[in-house]
N, C-alpha and C positions, 0 to 999 in steps of 0.2 A: 380696832380686839375686842374680842370680846371677851367679856370675866368670865373666869373661869366658872364651873358649873350655869351659866347662864341655859335656858334654853331658848329657844326661837318662836313666834308663833307658827301656826299652819299655814299651808301651803295659799289653803284658804283669803287666810287674813293678809298673808302681803304687800297684796296689788290697793286694797283698803287702808295698811298699814300705813306704803308707802303713803301717800293721798293725808291722809292726818298727818303724820310728820310733817308735809310743807306747811299745812294749815294749821301746824303748833305757835307759829312764833309770831301769828297774827290775830290769834285767842284772846289775847289780854286779860287772861287769868296768871294773878300775882304769881303763886310759884311755881306755873309750869314753865320748866327747866332754864331756872335762871340762875344761872351761872354767880353774878353776884354776889351771894348765898346773902343775906337779909335777916337768918338765922342760926344757928346751932342745931348739927342736926341732930337728932337723938337718936339714942343707940340703940340696935332693933340687931336679931339674928335675922336672915335673908330667908329661910322657913316662913318666920315668923310674919315677917313682912310681904311676902307674896300670900299669902292666908289672908291680913286684911285687906288686900286687893282685890281676892277673892271674896271678900265678904261685901265690900265696895259695888263691886263687879254687881252681887243678889244685887244687893238695899236696887242701885240701877232699873235691875229688871223686876224687881218687884213692884216698883213704885211705878213702870209705863205700864206695867201688867199685860208682859206678854209669856209669861212664862213660859204656858204651854202650847208656844210656837217653838219652831227650829232657833239653835245656834251655832256659830262655827264656835271649833272645839279650840280657838288658841287659846294657851296657859300664858298665866303673867310668866313676867323675866323682868333678869337685872338689867338697869345699862349704870353706868359707870356715872360716877359725878365726878367731873371734872377741877381741879386743886384740890379735894379731900380726898384726903388718905383712907380707906378702906370705905369711901363711899361710895352710894350705887342709886336707885332712882330701883323704882319697880314701874316694870310697862304694860299692861293689857289691853287687845284690840281685838274687840270680836265685832259681829254683828249679831242682832236681830234678826230673823227675816222667817215670810210665811205666810201671815194676815196681808190681806188688800192694803194699795195705800191711803187710805182714805181710816183704817186701824192703825197704820205706824203715825201718820201725822198727826192723829189722837192720840196715840202713846208722849208722841216730844211736847205735844202743850201740855200734856198732863205731865213731865217733866217738869217744865216751867214752873207750873203752878206749883204741885206739891211739895221740889227736892226743899224751896228753901225753909219747911214748916220742919225736915228731916233736919238741919244744919246749914245748905249748901245756898253760897251765895251764888243769882246769876250774875254774872258781867257779860254776855251776846244772846237775846234770841232773832232772829233774824236771818232775811236769806244768803249763803255765805258765798264769797267772793271769789266765784268759780264760774263758769261756763256752765253749768246746770243750772244753779239757782237756787239749790234746794236748802230747805231749815238747819241749821246748823245754831246748837243752844251748847254755851260755854260753861263750868259751873264749879264752883270749889266747893266745897266740905270744909266748913270754919273750923270747923273742931282737926281735925287730922290731914288736913292741907294737899288732902289727893284734890286733880282736880284732870274734871272728862271734857272731851272735845266728842257730841254726841250730834250727826250729822244725818238729816236720811240722803235711804243711797238707795236713789231708783233706775235701773233699767231705763236706758233713755226711749223713748214712743220718736224721734226725730228721723225720720228717710233718710237723710242725707249723715244717718251716725253710722260707726262704722259696726262691725261684724260684733268685737270686742264690747263698745258701749250695749247694746241692745241686749247681747247676752245676760247679763245679772241677774243675779233674784236684789229684788225689791225689800228693804230693809233698812235698818238706822243702824248706820258703824256707833262704832264709841268703843272712843282715845283714853285708857284711863292711866293718868300719870300718882305716881305719889315724888311725896315729897325726896330729898334726900336723906339718906340714914348710914349709918355708920356702924360695919359691922364687923372685927376684929378678922373675922378669921375671912372676910370678900377681900378675896386678890384679883384684878384685873390681869389681861395678858392671855398669853398660850392658847390651847382648841383653837 
């Protein structure tokens, strides 16, 4: 079931988002979808939590140095926190694209180096556990407890690759996830 007033990411973001969801359980970040909450969720209006996710995404984009390039327009959306009454998380999946692979790889390395200076902890910076073996960065904001998986998302150059694998735009895919919040106005179900 989708939460009431939830927005789905844009069509462009759906395929990479599915891939990111599959990666989240192996990411190793402490707050990523940990249903055995080791904390008391903060009370926060959904609109405020969505705005905070936009700000976190903007910070990632600024630190990466990719503001002048294209981005998919997937908007933050809510997902329920199981076992938490009126509990929800905000997820924001998007992709920065446009520059060369070298610029994108340098941007990912910059995120790895610079995010700790902004209060983020790096949990992983290595080749992803995937066929493509593209580099993946998993981080957590230690103050706000947002987590992010940032991965190179390059179209395949393998002659044996499918038409779909060759058709994508090179970019960095970002999957941002908030901790669980509580909003008495938030209800799951319906729609």
